[in-house]
C-alpha positions in Angstrom: 96.9 27.8 11.3 99.4 30.7 12.4 101.3 30.2 9.1 98.2 30.5 7.1 97.1 33.7 8.8 100.4 35.5 8.0 100.5 34.6 4.2 98.8 37.9 3.7 100.4 40.1 6.2 99.5 43.8 6.8 101.8 46.2 4.8 103.1 49.6 5.6 101.9 52.1 3.1 102.8 55.6 2.3 99.6 56.9 3.5 100.6 55.6 7.0 103.8 57.8 7.2 101.9 60.7 9.1 99.6 58.5 11.1 101.8 55.5 12.3 104.7 55.5 14.7 107.7 53.3 13.7 109.0 51.3 16.6 112.8 50.4 16.3 114.6 48.0 18.5 117.7 49.6 20.6 121.1 48.6 19.8 123.8 51.3 19.4 122.7 54.2 21.6 124.7 56.9 20.0 124.2 55.8 16.3 120.5 55.3 16.9 119.9 58.7 18.3 121.3 60.1 15.1 119.4 57.7 12.8 116.3 58.5 14.9 116.8 62.3 14.0 117.2 61.5 10.2 113.9 59.7 10.3 112.0 62.3 12.2 113.4 65.1 9.9 112.2 63.0 6.8 108.6 63.2 8.1 108.4 59.7 9.7 107.1 59.3 13.2 109.6 57.0 15.0 110.6 55.9 18.4 113.6 53.9 19.5 112.5 51.3 22.1 114.1 51.7 25.4 112.2 49.2 27.5 114.5 46.8 29.3 114.2 44.3 32.2 113.3 40.6 32.7 109.8 41.3 31.2 111.4 41.6 27.7 112.9 38.2 28.1 109.7 36.7 29.5 107.8 38.0 26.5 110.4 36.7 24.1 110.1 33.2 25.7 106.4 33.2 25.2 106.5 33.7 21.4 109.9 32.5 20.4 111.5 28.9 20.8 114.3 29.0 23.3 116.5 27.1 20.9 116.2 30.2 18.4 119.2 32.6 18.8 119.1 34.9 21.7 119.1 38.2 19.8 115.8 37.1 18.1 114.2 36.4 21.3 115.2 39.8 22.8 114.2 41.9 19.8 110.8 40.1 19.5 110.4 40.3 23.3 111.1 44.0 23.2 108.4 44.7 20.6 105.8 42.6 22.3 106.6 44.2 25.9 106.5 47.7 24.2 103.0 47.0 22.6 101.6 45.5 25.8 102.2 48.9 27.5 100.7 51.1 24.6 97.3 52.4 23.9 97.9 53.2 20.2 98.8 49.7 18.9 96.5 50.3 15.7 98.8 53.2 14.9 102.2 51.7 15.1 104.6 50.0 12.7 107.4 47.8 13.6 110.9 48.0 11.8 113.5 45.2 11.9 116.8 44.9 10.0 117.7 41.8 8.1 121.1 40.8 6.8 119.8 38.6 3.9 122.6 36.2 4.4 123.0 32.7 5.9 122.6 34.1 9.5 119.2 33.3 11.1 118.6 37.0 11.4 117.3 36.6 7.8 114.3 34.8 9.4 113.5 37.3 12.2 110.8 38.8 10.0 108.8 35.7 9.7 109.4 34.9 13.4 108.2 38.4 14.4 105.0 38.2 12.3 104.3 34.7 13.7 104.7 36.2 17.3 102.4 39.1 16.6 99.6 37.0 15.5 100.0 34.7 18.5 100.1 37.8 20.8 96.9 39.2 19.1 98.7 42.0 17.2 98.5 40.4 13.8 97.2 43.7 12.3 100.5 45.5 13.0 102.6 45.9 9.8 106.2 45.1 9.9 108.9 46.9 7.8 112.1 45.0 6.7 115.2 47.2 6.4 117.6 45.3 4.4 119.9 45.6 1.3 119.0 42.3 -0.2 115.6 43.0 -1.6 114.0 40.5 0.6 110.8 42.4 0.4 109.8 44.9 -2.2 106.3 46.0 -1.3 106.9 48.3 1.8 106.0 51.8 2.0 109.2 52.7 3.8 111.4 54.2 0.9 114.5 56.0 1.9 115.7 58.5 -0.5 119.3 59.1 -1.6 119.5 62.2 0.7 118.2 59.9 3.6 120.9 57.3 2.8 123.7 59.9 2.8 122.5 61.2 6.2 122.5 57.6 7.7 126.0 56.9 6.3 127.1 60.2 7.9 125.2 59.2 11.2 127.3 55.8 11.2 130.4 57.7 10.7 129.8 60.3 13.3 128.5 57.5 15.7 131.6 55.5 15.3 134.0 58.4 16.1 131.8 59.5 19.0 131.7 56.0 20.5 135.4 55.5 19.9 136.3 58.9 21.7 133.7 58.5 24.4 135.1 55.2 25.4 138.7 56.5 25.2 137.8 59.2 27.8 135.0 58.0 30.0 137.3 55.8 32.3 139.7 58.8 32.9 137.3 61.7 33.8 138.6 63.9 36.6 135.1 65.4 36.7 132.5 62.7 36.4 130.2 63.1 33.5 132.1 65.5 31.3 132.6 62.9 28.5 128.9 62.2 28.4 128.0 65.8 28.3 130.4 66.5 25.4 129.0 63.4 23.6 125.5 64.6 24.0 126.3 68.1 22.8 127.9 66.7 19.6 124.8 64.5 19.1 122.6 67.6 19.1 125.1 69.6 16.9 124.9 67.0 14.3 121.2 66.6 14.6 120.8 70.3 14.0 123.1 70.2 11.1 121.1 67.4 9.5 117.8 69.3 9.9 119.5 72.3 7.9 120.6 70.0 5.2 124.3 70.0 6.2 126.8 67.5 7.6 126.8 65.0 4.8 129.2 66.3 2.2 132.7 64.7 2.8 134.2 68.3 3.5 131.6 68.8 6.2 132.2 65.4 7.6 136.0 66.0 7.8 135.5 69.3 9.6 133.0 67.9 12.2 135.2 64.8 12.8 138.3 67.1 13.4 136.5 69.4 15.7 135.0 66.4 17.6 138.4 64.9 18.1 139.8 68.2 19.3 136.9 68.8 21.8 137.6 65.4 23.4 141.3 65.9 23.3 140.8 69.0 25.4 138.9 67.1 28.2 140.8 67.2 31.5 141.7 63.5 32.1 143.6 61.7 34.6 146.0 59.5 32.6 148.5 59.0 35.4 147.5 55.3 36.2 147.5 52.3 34.0 144.1 50.5 33.6 143.2 47.1 32.1 142.3 47.7 28.4 139.4 45.5 27.4 138.0 45.0 23.9 134.5 43.7 23.2 133.8 41.5 20.2 131.0 39.1 19.3 127.6 38.7 17.4 126.6 42.1 16.2 123.6 42.6 18.4 125.0 41.2 21.6 128.3 43.2 21.1 126.4 46.6 20.9 123.1 46.3 22.6 123.1 46.9 26.4 119.9 44.9 26.5 121.7 41.9 25.1 125.0 42.1 27.1 123.6 43.2 30.4 125.2 46.7 30.2 128.6 45.1 29.5 130.3 48.5 28.8 129.1 50.2 31.8 130.0 47.2 34.0 133.7 47.3 32.7 133.9 51.0 33.3 132.6 50.5 36.9 135.3 48.1 37.3 137.9 50.7 36.4 138.8 49.4 32.9 139.1 51.2 29.5 136.7 49.8 26.9 137.0 49.4 23.2 134.2 48.5 21.0 135.0 48.1 17.2 132.7 50.4 15.1 129.9 49.7 12.9 132.0 50.6 9.9 133.9 47.3 10.4 130.7 45.3 9.8 129.5 47.5 6.8 133.0 46.9 5.3 133.1 43.3 6.0 129.6 42.9 4.3 130.9 44.7 1.2 134.3 42.8 1.1 132.2 39.5 1.1 130.7 40.5 -2.2 134.2 40.7 -3.6 135.3 37.5 -2.0 132.1 35.7 -3.2 133.3 36.6 -6.7 137.0 35.7 -6.1 136.4 32.5 -4.3 133.0 31.2 -5.3 132.7 32.8 -8.8 129.4 34.6 -8.0 127.9 37.8 -9.3 130.4 40.0 -11.2 127.8 43.0 -11.0 127.6 42.6 -7.0 131.5 42.7 -6.9 131.6 45.9 -9.0 129.0 47.6 -6.9 130.8 46.6 -3.9 134.0 48.2 -5.2 132.3 51.4 -5.7 131.0 51.3 -2.2 134.3 50.5 -0.7 135.7 53.7 -2.4 132.9 55.9 -1.0 133.3 54.6 2.5 137.1 54.5 2.5 137.2 58.3 2.2 135.0 58.7 5.3 137.0 56.0 7.2 140.3 58.0 6.2 138.7 61.2 7.5 137.8 59.4 10.9 141.4 58.2 11.2 143.0 61.4 10.2 141.0 63.4 12.6 142.9 62.0 15.5 146.2 63.4 14.2 147.8 65.6 16.7 145.7 64.3 19.5 146.4 62.0 22.5 144.2 59.4 21.0 145.6 56.4 18.8 143.3 56.1 15.9 141.6 52.9 14.9 143.3 50.7 12.1 142.2 51.1 8.3 139.9 48.1 7.6 142.2 46.9 4.9 144.7 46.2 7.5 142.2 44.8 9.8 140.8 42.1 7.5 144.3 41.0 6.5 144.9 40.2 10.2 142.6 37.1 10.0 144.8 35.4 7.3 146.5 32.4 8.7 143.7 32.0 11.3 140.4 32.0 9.5 139.8 32.0 5.7 138.0 35.0 4.2 135.5 32.3 2.6 134.2 31.9 6.3 131.5 34.6 6.2 128.4 33.4 8.1 127.3 35.6 10.9 130.3 37.9 11.8 132.7 35.2 10.1 136.1 36.3 9.6 135.4 39.7 10.9 135.1 38.4 14.4 138.6 36.9 14.2 140.1 39.8 12.6 138.7 42.2 15.3 140.2 40.1 18.1 143.6 40.2 16.3 143.3 44.0 15.8 142.4 44.5 19.4 145.6 42.7 20.6 147.7 44.6 18.1 146.3 47.9 19.5 147.0 47.0 23.1 143.6 45.5 24.0 144.9 42.0 24.8 142.0 41.6 27.4 138.9 40.6 25.3 135.3 39.7 26.2 133.7 37.5 23.3 130.0 38.0 23.7 128.3 34.9 22.5 124.6 34.5 22.2 123.1 31.0 22.7 122.3 29.3 19.6 124.6 31.4 17.3 126.9 28.7 15.8 128.9 30.9 13.3 129.9 33.0 16.2 130.9 30.1 18.4 133.1 28.8 15.6 134.5 31.9 14.6 135.0 33.2 18.2 135.5 30.3 20.7 137.0 28.2 17.8 139.9 30.3 17.1 140.8 31.4 20.5 143.5 28.7 20.8 145.0 29.7 17.4 145.0 33.4 18.5 146.8 32.6 21.8 149.4 30.6 20.1 150.1 33.7 17.9 149.8 36.3 20.8 150.9 34.8 24.0 149.5 37.8 26.1 146.0 37.3 24.7 143.5 37.2 27.7 140.3 36.4 26.1 137.1 35.1 27.8 134.0 33.9 26.0 130.8 34.8 27.8 127.5 33.3 26.9 124.3 35.3 26.8 121.0 33.4 26.9 117.8 33.4 28.9 119.1 31.0 31.5 122.5 32.8 32.0 122.8 34.6 35.3 124.2 38.1 35.2 126.3 37.3 38.5 128.0 34.4 36.8 128.9 36.5 33.7 130.2 39.3 35.8 132.3 37.0 38.0 134.1 35.5 34.9 134.8 38.9 33.5 136.2 39.9 37.0 138.6 37.0 36.9 139.7 38.1 33.4 140.2 41.7 34.8 142.2 40.3 37.8 144.7 38.6 35.5 145.0 41.8 33.6 145.7 44.0 36.8 148.3 41.2 37.8 150.2 41.8 34.5 150.0 45.5 35.0 151.7 45.2 38.4 154.2 43.0 36.8 155.1 45.3 34.0 155.3 48.3 36.6 157.7 46.1 38.8 159.7 45.5 35.8 160.0 49.1 34.9 161.2 49.9 38.4 
Protein backbone atom coordinates (compact mmCIF):
# COMPACT_ATOMS: atom_id res chain seq x y z
CA UNK A 1 0.00 0.00 0.00
CA UNK A 2 2.75 2.44 1.00
CA UNK A 3 4.84 1.59 -2.09
CA UNK A 4 1.83 2.30 -4.33
CA UNK A 5 1.32 5.67 -2.65
CA UNK A 6 4.88 6.86 -3.39
CA UNK A 7 5.02 5.88 -7.06
CA UNK A 8 3.82 9.40 -7.85
CA UNK A 9 5.78 11.35 -5.30
CA UNK A 10 5.51 15.14 -4.85
CA UNK A 11 8.23 17.05 -6.71
CA UNK A 12 10.17 20.18 -5.89
CA UNK A 13 9.45 22.77 -8.59
CA UNK A 14 11.07 26.10 -9.44
CA UNK A 15 7.91 27.89 -8.30
CA UNK A 16 8.61 26.61 -4.75
CA UNK A 17 12.05 28.24 -4.45
CA UNK A 18 10.75 31.40 -2.79
CA UNK A 19 7.97 29.79 -0.77
CA UNK A 20 9.49 26.55 0.58
CA UNK A 21 12.30 26.02 3.10
CA UNK A 22 14.82 23.29 2.23
CA UNK A 23 15.70 21.18 5.28
CA UNK A 24 19.22 19.69 5.21
CA UNK A 25 20.60 17.03 7.62
CA UNK A 26 23.57 18.15 9.72
CA UNK A 27 26.97 16.51 9.19
CA UNK A 28 30.11 18.68 8.87
CA UNK A 29 29.45 21.79 10.98
CA UNK A 30 32.00 24.13 9.36
CA UNK A 31 31.37 22.98 5.79
CA UNK A 32 27.59 23.03 6.22
CA UNK A 33 27.57 26.65 7.44
CA UNK A 34 29.42 27.71 4.30
CA UNK A 35 27.20 25.59 2.03
CA UNK A 36 24.07 26.96 3.71
CA UNK A 37 25.31 30.49 2.95
CA UNK A 38 25.79 29.58 -0.74
CA UNK A 39 22.20 28.36 -1.04
CA UNK A 40 20.76 31.33 0.85
CA UNK A 41 22.64 33.76 -1.39
CA UNK A 42 21.32 31.89 -4.43
CA UNK A 43 17.76 32.67 -3.34
CA UNK A 44 16.90 29.32 -1.76
CA UNK A 45 15.37 29.31 1.70
CA UNK A 46 17.26 26.60 3.55
CA UNK A 47 17.94 25.41 7.07
CA UNK A 48 20.57 23.01 8.42
CA UNK A 49 18.77 20.85 10.97
CA UNK A 50 20.43 20.88 14.38
CA UNK A 51 17.87 18.92 16.41
CA UNK A 52 19.54 16.08 18.32
CA UNK A 53 18.85 13.84 21.29
CA UNK A 54 17.17 10.46 21.89
CA UNK A 55 13.98 11.68 20.18
CA UNK A 56 15.78 11.54 16.81
CA UNK A 57 16.69 7.88 17.30
CA UNK A 58 13.19 7.06 18.55
CA UNK A 59 11.59 8.62 15.46
CA UNK A 60 14.06 6.79 13.21
CA UNK A 61 13.20 3.45 14.82
CA UNK A 62 9.49 4.07 14.21
CA UNK A 63 9.88 4.38 10.46
CA UNK A 64 13.12 2.58 9.54
CA UNK A 65 13.82 -1.11 10.17
CA UNK A 66 16.54 -1.46 12.80
CA UNK A 67 18.53 -3.75 10.47
CA UNK A 68 18.96 -0.80 8.09
CA UNK A 69 22.25 1.07 8.44
CA UNK A 70 22.39 3.47 11.37
CA UNK A 71 23.06 6.66 9.32
CA UNK A 72 19.78 6.13 7.43
CA UNK A 73 17.92 5.73 10.68
CA UNK A 74 19.45 8.94 12.09
CA UNK A 75 18.93 11.09 8.98
CA UNK A 76 15.32 10.01 8.57
CA UNK A 77 14.73 10.31 12.32
CA UNK A 78 16.14 13.85 12.29
CA UNK A 79 13.81 14.81 9.42
CA UNK A 80 10.68 13.38 11.10
CA UNK A 81 11.57 14.85 14.51
CA UNK A 82 12.11 18.27 12.92
CA UNK A 83 8.79 18.08 11.06
CA UNK A 84 6.96 17.09 14.26
CA UNK A 85 7.99 20.40 15.81
CA UNK A 86 7.10 22.65 12.84
CA UNK A 87 3.94 24.53 11.94
CA UNK A 88 4.91 25.09 8.28
CA UNK A 89 5.19 21.50 7.05
CA UNK A 90 3.29 22.37 3.86
CA UNK A 91 6.08 24.79 2.95
CA UNK A 92 9.17 22.62 3.41
CA UNK A 93 11.30 20.46 1.13
CA UNK A 94 13.73 17.79 2.31
CA UNK A 95 17.19 17.51 0.73
CA UNK A 96 19.18 14.29 0.94
CA UNK A 97 22.50 13.32 -0.66
CA UNK A 98 23.03 10.02 -2.45
CA UNK A 99 26.21 8.29 -3.56
CA UNK A 100 24.73 6.40 -6.48
CA UNK A 101 27.09 3.50 -5.79
CA UNK A 102 26.73 0.13 -4.11
CA UNK A 103 26.32 1.70 -0.66
CA UNK A 104 22.83 1.51 0.79
CA UNK A 105 22.86 5.32 0.98
CA UNK A 106 21.66 5.11 -2.63
CA UNK A 107 18.37 3.79 -1.23
CA UNK A 108 17.87 6.46 1.44
CA UNK A 109 15.60 8.43 -0.89
CA UNK A 110 13.07 5.63 -1.18
CA UNK A 111 13.29 4.89 2.57
CA UNK A 112 12.68 8.57 3.37
CA UNK A 113 9.65 8.87 1.08
CA UNK A 114 8.22 5.69 2.55
CA UNK A 115 8.76 7.04 6.10
CA UNK A 116 7.12 10.37 5.21
CA UNK A 117 3.97 8.61 3.99
CA UNK A 118 3.83 6.50 7.18
CA UNK A 119 4.31 9.59 9.37
CA UNK A 120 1.58 11.53 7.55
CA UNK A 121 3.91 13.82 5.63
CA UNK A 122 3.57 12.20 2.21
CA UNK A 123 2.85 15.59 0.62
CA UNK A 124 6.39 16.89 1.31
CA UNK A 125 8.78 16.87 -1.70
CA UNK A 126 12.23 15.31 -1.36
CA UNK A 127 15.24 16.54 -3.36
CA UNK A 128 18.06 14.14 -4.23
CA UNK A 129 21.51 15.75 -4.44
CA UNK A 130 23.76 13.36 -6.36
CA UNK A 131 26.23 13.23 -9.22
CA UNK A 132 24.77 10.07 -10.75
CA UNK A 133 21.60 11.40 -12.38
CA UNK A 134 19.47 9.21 -10.13
CA UNK A 135 16.60 11.69 -10.50
CA UNK A 136 16.27 14.27 -13.26
CA UNK A 137 12.93 15.88 -12.49
CA UNK A 138 13.87 18.06 -9.52
CA UNK A 139 13.52 21.84 -9.53
CA UNK A 140 16.78 22.08 -7.59
CA UNK A 141 19.21 23.11 -10.34
CA UNK A 142 22.58 24.43 -9.08
CA UNK A 143 24.38 26.70 -11.58
CA UNK A 144 28.07 26.54 -12.45
CA UNK A 145 28.64 29.50 -10.10
CA UNK A 146 26.88 27.60 -7.32
CA UNK A 147 29.08 24.56 -7.90
CA UNK A 148 32.26 26.65 -7.85
CA UNK A 149 31.15 28.18 -4.55
CA UNK A 150 30.39 24.73 -3.13
CA UNK A 151 33.84 23.46 -4.14
CA UNK A 152 35.37 26.54 -2.51
CA UNK A 153 33.27 25.89 0.60
CA UNK A 154 34.64 22.34 0.83
CA UNK A 155 38.20 23.65 0.37
CA UNK A 156 37.84 26.31 3.07
CA UNK A 157 35.92 23.90 5.30
CA UNK A 158 38.66 21.27 5.13
CA UNK A 159 41.41 23.75 6.01
CA UNK A 160 39.40 25.37 8.80
CA UNK A 161 38.56 21.97 10.31
CA UNK A 162 42.21 20.92 10.07
CA UNK A 163 43.60 24.10 11.66
CA UNK A 164 40.86 24.28 14.30
CA UNK A 165 41.57 20.72 15.45
CA UNK A 166 45.30 21.44 15.46
CA UNK A 167 44.77 24.34 17.89
CA UNK A 168 41.72 23.68 20.05
CA UNK A 169 43.47 21.27 22.46
CA UNK A 170 46.38 23.65 23.12
CA UNK A 171 44.61 26.96 23.78
CA UNK A 172 45.99 29.11 26.58
CA UNK A 173 42.82 31.19 26.49
CA UNK A 174 39.81 28.91 26.09
CA UNK A 175 37.69 29.62 23.04
CA UNK A 176 40.16 31.63 20.93
CA UNK A 177 40.31 28.93 18.22
CA UNK A 178 36.51 28.81 18.04
CA UNK A 179 36.31 32.60 17.77
CA UNK A 180 38.88 32.65 14.96
CA UNK A 181 37.11 29.81 13.14
CA UNK A 182 33.76 31.63 13.34
CA UNK A 183 35.31 34.89 12.12
CA UNK A 184 36.70 33.10 9.05
CA UNK A 185 33.33 31.48 8.30
CA UNK A 186 31.79 34.98 8.30
CA UNK A 187 34.63 36.38 6.17
CA UNK A 188 34.24 33.67 3.53
CA UNK A 189 30.44 33.99 3.59
CA UNK A 190 30.72 37.74 3.00
CA UNK A 191 33.10 37.15 0.09
CA UNK A 192 30.66 34.69 -1.50
CA UNK A 193 27.92 37.32 -1.23
CA UNK A 194 30.15 39.75 -3.17
CA UNK A 195 30.92 37.17 -5.87
CA UNK A 196 34.46 36.63 -4.57
CA UNK A 197 36.43 33.79 -3.00
CA UNK A 198 36.05 31.14 -5.73
CA UNK A 199 38.88 31.95 -8.17
CA UNK A 200 42.07 29.98 -7.55
CA UNK A 201 44.07 33.15 -6.80
CA UNK A 202 41.47 34.24 -4.24
CA UNK A 203 41.34 30.75 -2.73
CA UNK A 204 45.15 30.73 -2.32
CA UNK A 205 45.15 34.12 -0.60
CA UNK A 206 42.38 33.14 1.81
CA UNK A 207 44.05 29.82 2.68
CA UNK A 208 47.41 31.53 3.29
CA UNK A 209 45.84 34.21 5.51
CA UNK A 210 43.82 31.56 7.35
CA UNK A 211 46.92 29.48 8.14
CA UNK A 212 48.83 32.59 9.34
CA UNK A 213 45.98 33.63 11.64
CA UNK A 214 45.85 30.21 13.32
CA UNK A 215 49.66 30.11 13.46
CA UNK A 216 49.58 33.38 15.43
CA UNK A 217 47.30 31.98 18.14
CA UNK A 218 48.91 31.77 21.58
CA UNK A 219 49.13 28.01 22.20
CA UNK A 220 50.67 25.91 24.94
CA UNK A 221 52.70 23.25 23.13
CA UNK A 222 54.92 22.35 26.09
CA UNK A 223 53.26 19.03 26.87
CA UNK A 224 52.78 16.02 24.63
CA UNK A 225 49.18 14.89 24.24
CA UNK A 226 47.74 11.72 22.71
CA UNK A 227 47.16 12.30 19.01
CA UNK A 228 43.95 10.62 17.90
CA UNK A 229 42.66 10.20 14.35
CA UNK A 230 39.03 9.50 13.46
CA UNK A 231 38.07 7.36 10.46
CA UNK A 232 35.00 5.37 9.46
CA UNK A 233 31.77 5.61 7.49
CA UNK A 234 31.43 9.17 6.19
CA UNK A 235 28.33 10.17 8.18
CA UNK A 236 29.40 8.60 11.49
CA UNK A 237 32.93 9.98 11.05
CA UNK A 238 31.75 13.58 10.68
CA UNK A 239 28.28 13.99 12.24
CA UNK A 240 28.20 14.70 15.97
CA UNK A 241 24.67 13.27 16.00
CA UNK A 242 26.03 9.98 14.67
CA UNK A 243 29.18 9.65 16.80
CA UNK A 244 27.91 11.11 20.09
CA UNK A 245 30.08 14.24 19.78
CA UNK A 246 33.25 12.17 19.47
CA UNK A 247 35.57 15.09 18.64
CA UNK A 248 34.41 17.11 21.64
CA UNK A 249 34.79 14.08 23.90
CA UNK A 250 38.38 13.47 22.77
CA UNK A 251 39.26 17.14 23.35
CA UNK A 252 37.68 16.94 26.82
CA UNK A 253 40.03 14.01 27.49
CA UNK A 254 43.02 16.24 26.69
CA UNK A 255 43.78 14.69 23.30
CA UNK A 256 44.58 16.26 19.94
CA UNK A 257 42.10 15.26 17.24
CA UNK A 258 42.65 14.70 13.52
CA UNK A 259 39.74 14.13 11.14
CA UNK A 260 40.62 13.59 7.46
CA UNK A 261 38.90 16.17 5.25
CA UNK A 262 36.04 15.83 2.79
CA UNK A 263 38.49 16.32 -0.09
CA UNK A 264 39.70 12.78 0.51
CA UNK A 265 36.24 11.33 -0.09
CA UNK A 266 35.70 13.49 -3.18
CA UNK A 267 39.04 12.46 -4.70
CA UNK A 268 38.41 8.83 -3.73
CA UNK A 269 35.12 8.92 -5.66
CA UNK A 270 36.84 10.44 -8.71
CA UNK A 271 39.70 7.93 -8.62
CA UNK A 272 37.15 5.10 -8.53
CA UNK A 273 35.93 6.16 -12.00
CA UNK A 274 39.51 5.81 -13.23
CA UNK A 275 39.98 2.46 -11.50
CA UNK A 276 36.64 1.27 -12.92
CA UNK A 277 38.13 1.78 -16.38
CA UNK A 278 41.54 0.30 -15.54
CA UNK A 279 40.34 -2.71 -13.53
CA UNK A 280 36.85 -3.44 -14.83
CA UNK A 281 36.97 -1.96 -18.34
CA UNK A 282 34.05 0.38 -17.72
CA UNK A 283 33.18 3.79 -19.25
CA UNK A 284 36.05 5.60 -20.98
CA UNK A 285 34.03 8.83 -20.94
CA UNK A 286 33.67 8.70 -17.14
CA UNK A 287 37.40 8.14 -16.77
CA UNK A 288 38.21 11.14 -18.98
CA UNK A 289 35.82 13.39 -17.02
CA UNK A 290 37.34 12.08 -13.77
CA UNK A 291 40.86 13.04 -14.91
CA UNK A 292 39.67 16.56 -15.71
CA UNK A 293 38.08 16.87 -12.25
CA UNK A 294 41.28 15.54 -10.66
CA UNK A 295 43.29 18.30 -12.31
CA UNK A 296 40.81 20.93 -11.09
CA UNK A 297 40.80 19.70 -7.47
CA UNK A 298 44.53 18.99 -7.28
CA UNK A 299 45.27 22.70 -7.73
CA UNK A 300 43.12 23.55 -4.73
CA UNK A 301 44.56 20.67 -2.72
CA UNK A 302 48.05 22.00 -3.48
CA UNK A 303 46.96 25.48 -2.31
CA UNK A 304 45.80 24.01 1.02
CA UNK A 305 49.07 22.17 1.60
CA UNK A 306 51.32 25.05 0.55
CA UNK A 307 49.39 27.51 2.76
CA UNK A 308 50.95 25.84 5.80
CA UNK A 309 54.53 26.48 4.68
CA UNK A 310 56.39 28.58 7.25
CA UNK A 311 53.85 27.77 9.98
CA UNK A 312 54.04 25.47 13.01
CA UNK A 313 51.53 23.11 11.38
CA UNK A 314 52.46 19.94 9.52
CA UNK A 315 50.26 19.93 6.39
CA UNK A 316 48.16 17.01 5.26
CA UNK A 317 49.53 14.68 2.56
CA UNK A 318 48.68 14.93 -1.11
CA UNK A 319 45.89 12.46 -1.86
CA UNK A 320 48.00 10.76 -4.55
CA UNK A 321 50.32 9.68 -1.73
CA UNK A 322 47.45 8.71 0.58
CA UNK A 323 45.79 6.41 -1.96
CA UNK A 324 49.04 4.53 -2.56
CA UNK A 325 49.31 3.72 1.16
CA UNK A 326 46.50 1.17 0.83
CA UNK A 327 48.53 -0.91 -1.65
CA UNK A 328 49.53 -4.22 -0.13
CA UNK A 329 46.72 -3.96 2.42
CA UNK A 330 43.54 -3.52 0.36
CA UNK A 331 43.13 -3.50 -3.43
CA UNK A 332 41.86 -0.37 -5.18
CA UNK A 333 39.09 -2.45 -6.72
CA UNK A 334 37.46 -2.57 -3.27
CA UNK A 335 35.25 0.49 -3.45
CA UNK A 336 31.92 -0.14 -1.75
CA UNK A 337 31.20 2.44 0.95
CA UNK A 338 34.51 4.07 1.95
CA UNK A 339 36.35 1.03 0.55
CA UNK A 340 40.10 1.39 0.17
CA UNK A 341 39.91 5.03 1.37
CA UNK A 342 39.22 3.87 4.94
CA UNK A 343 42.34 1.72 4.89
CA UNK A 344 44.44 4.44 3.25
CA UNK A 345 43.35 7.04 5.82
CA UNK A 346 44.37 4.79 8.72
CA UNK A 347 47.76 4.24 7.14
CA UNK A 348 48.16 7.99 6.54
CA UNK A 349 47.20 8.91 10.10
CA UNK A 350 49.80 6.52 11.51
CA UNK A 351 52.43 7.91 9.13
CA UNK A 352 51.58 11.46 10.32
CA UNK A 353 51.99 10.50 14.00
CA UNK A 354 48.35 9.77 14.82
CA UNK A 355 48.87 6.11 15.65
CA UNK A 356 45.87 6.20 18.02
CA UNK A 357 42.79 5.76 15.84
CA UNK A 358 39.06 5.53 16.50
CA UNK A 359 37.37 3.62 13.68
CA UNK A 360 33.71 4.71 13.90
CA UNK A 361 31.53 1.93 12.51
CA UNK A 362 27.73 2.16 12.11
CA UNK A 363 25.73 -0.97 12.69
CA UNK A 364 24.78 -2.66 9.43
CA UNK A 365 27.54 -1.12 7.29
CA UNK A 366 29.25 -4.27 6.00
CA UNK A 367 31.72 -2.49 3.64
CA UNK A 368 33.11 -0.44 6.51
CA UNK A 369 33.38 -3.43 8.83
CA UNK A 370 35.38 -5.22 6.14
CA UNK A 371 37.57 -2.26 5.14
CA UNK A 372 37.93 -1.08 8.75
CA UNK A 373 37.94 -3.95 11.23
CA UNK A 374 38.95 -6.42 8.55
CA UNK A 375 42.32 -4.76 7.85
CA UNK A 376 43.35 -3.82 11.39
CA UNK A 377 45.42 -6.94 11.92
CA UNK A 378 47.31 -6.31 8.68
CA UNK A 379 47.90 -2.63 9.54
CA UNK A 380 49.20 -3.57 13.01
CA UNK A 381 51.60 -6.06 11.42
CA UNK A 382 53.05 -3.19 9.35
CA UNK A 383 52.90 -0.50 12.06
CA UNK A 384 53.67 -2.08 15.45
CA UNK A 385 52.69 1.12 17.32
CA UNK A 386 49.21 1.27 15.81
CA UNK A 387 46.65 1.66 18.61
CA UNK A 388 43.30 1.23 16.84
CA UNK A 389 39.90 0.76 18.44
CA UNK A 390 36.71 0.04 16.49
CA UNK A 391 33.63 1.63 18.03
CA UNK A 392 30.18 0.50 16.93
CA UNK A 393 27.40 3.08 16.74
CA UNK A 394 23.81 1.85 16.65
CA UNK A 395 20.49 2.45 18.47
CA UNK A 396 21.32 -0.07 21.22
CA UNK A 397 24.93 1.03 21.84
CA UNK A 398 25.41 2.99 25.05
CA UNK A 399 27.47 6.17 25.11
CA UNK A 400 29.13 5.09 28.38
CA UNK A 401 30.41 1.86 26.85
CA UNK A 402 31.71 3.69 23.78
CA UNK A 403 33.52 6.29 25.88
CA UNK A 404 35.01 3.67 28.22
CA UNK A 405 36.55 1.83 25.29
CA UNK A 406 37.99 5.09 23.96
CA UNK A 407 39.36 5.94 27.42
CA UNK A 408 41.16 2.58 27.46
CA UNK A 409 42.74 3.42 24.09
CA UNK A 410 43.79 6.82 25.47
CA UNK A 411 45.28 5.21 28.59
CA UNK A 412 47.53 3.08 26.37
CA UNK A 413 48.49 6.21 24.41
CA UNK A 414 49.43 8.10 27.59
CA UNK A 415 51.54 5.20 28.86
CA UNK A 416 53.47 5.26 25.60
CA UNK A 417 54.07 9.01 25.95
CA UNK A 418 55.45 8.44 29.49
CA UNK A 419 57.73 5.68 28.22
CA UNK A 420 59.01 7.94 25.43
CA UNK A 421 59.70 10.78 27.89
CA UNK A 422 61.57 8.40 30.22
CA UNK A 423 63.62 7.11 27.31
CA UNK A 424 64.53 10.69 26.33
CA UNK A 425 65.66 11.43 29.91
